[in-house]
N, C-alpha and C positions, 0 to 999 in steps of 0.2 A: 498719845494718839487722840485725834478728835473723835472719829467714829471708826470702829473696826468690827467688821462682820465676820462671822464664821458659821459653819453648817452648810446646808444645801447638799446637793448630790442627785443621784439617779434613783428613782423608786417606781414601782409599778402602781397602776391605778388602784386607789383604795389604801395605799400605804401612807406612812407618816414620815415627816422630817421636822427637825427643830433648827431654827435659825437663832443665832445669838448676836447681840451687838453690844460692844463695850464703848462707852462714851467718856470723854474727859469730864472732869468734875464740873467745870463751868457750863459746858453744854448741857450736861445732865440736869443741872439745877435750874437752868433758865428756859428750857425747851421741853415740849412734848417730844417723845421719840417714837418712831414708827418705821414702817416699811412701805415702799412703793415699788411698782413694777411697770414696765412699759405696757401700754394697752392699745389695741387697734383703734384708730380714730381719735386717740387722745395722746397728749404728750406723756402722761403717766397716770397710773391708777394708784391712789393711796389705799393700801390694803388694810392697814390697822394702825392705830396710834394709841398711846397712853401718856397722860400728862403727869406732872409731879404730884397732883392730888389723887391720882389713880383713876381719873375719868378715861373711859375707853370708848373707842369707836371702831367699827368694822365696815368695810365695803359689803354691800349686799351679796356680792358674789362669793364671799367667804364666811358669812355669818353661819354659826353652828358647826363650822369645820375648823376654823383657826382660833387660837387663843393667844392673846398677847399678855405678857406679864412683865413686871418691873422689879428688879432687885436693887433697892436703893443703896444698900451697903456696898455692893460690888459695882454699882454704876453700870448695870447691864439691863438690857431688855431682851426678852426671849419671845419668839413667835413659834408656837407649837402648831404645826399644820397636819391635820388628820384628814382622812378620806380624800386624799389628793386626786385631782382629775387632770387629764391631759391639758386642759385649758389653763391650768395653773402653771404650766411650763413657762418660765421667764427668768430673767436676771432680776433678783430682788436686791433693792438698795435700802440700807439703813439710813434714816434721815432724822434730823432734828428740826422741829418746826414750831412755829407760832401761828397765830391766827385761829381760824375756826375750821371745823371739819369740811365745810362746804367751800371755804376760801382759805386754804392753808398757804402759809409762806414758808418755803423750804429754805432754811438758813444754812444747813450743812448736810452733806451726804457723804457716805463712804464708798469704797469700791463695792461693786455688786458681787453677789454670789449666785451661782447658777443653780436653779431647781429644774429638773427634768422629770416629767411623769410620763412613763411609757404606757401605751394602751394594751 
């Protein structure tokens, strides 16, 4: 499988969820891996990413609440989402990307997983 996401679900405001993404070895080795979600007025919002060297970036909207991590042995990336807000409600897509944080090139993406935060 190229990118397979799991996790997501329904949680109340202030709750937590954990998303996981398993990547094929070639993708994991040659790309940063992250998560994006649709955003109003934009095609998508890159929420967080982590590259093979461990360099991490977050969107301002999730800084301090979301934590991305990478398990190289299992070729997995996890997104721990804490203190969730209703505006975090979206379908989250695991993605493999190159380029820079401000100008990413989305090379692969998996099926989305729904995150719903109730108020």
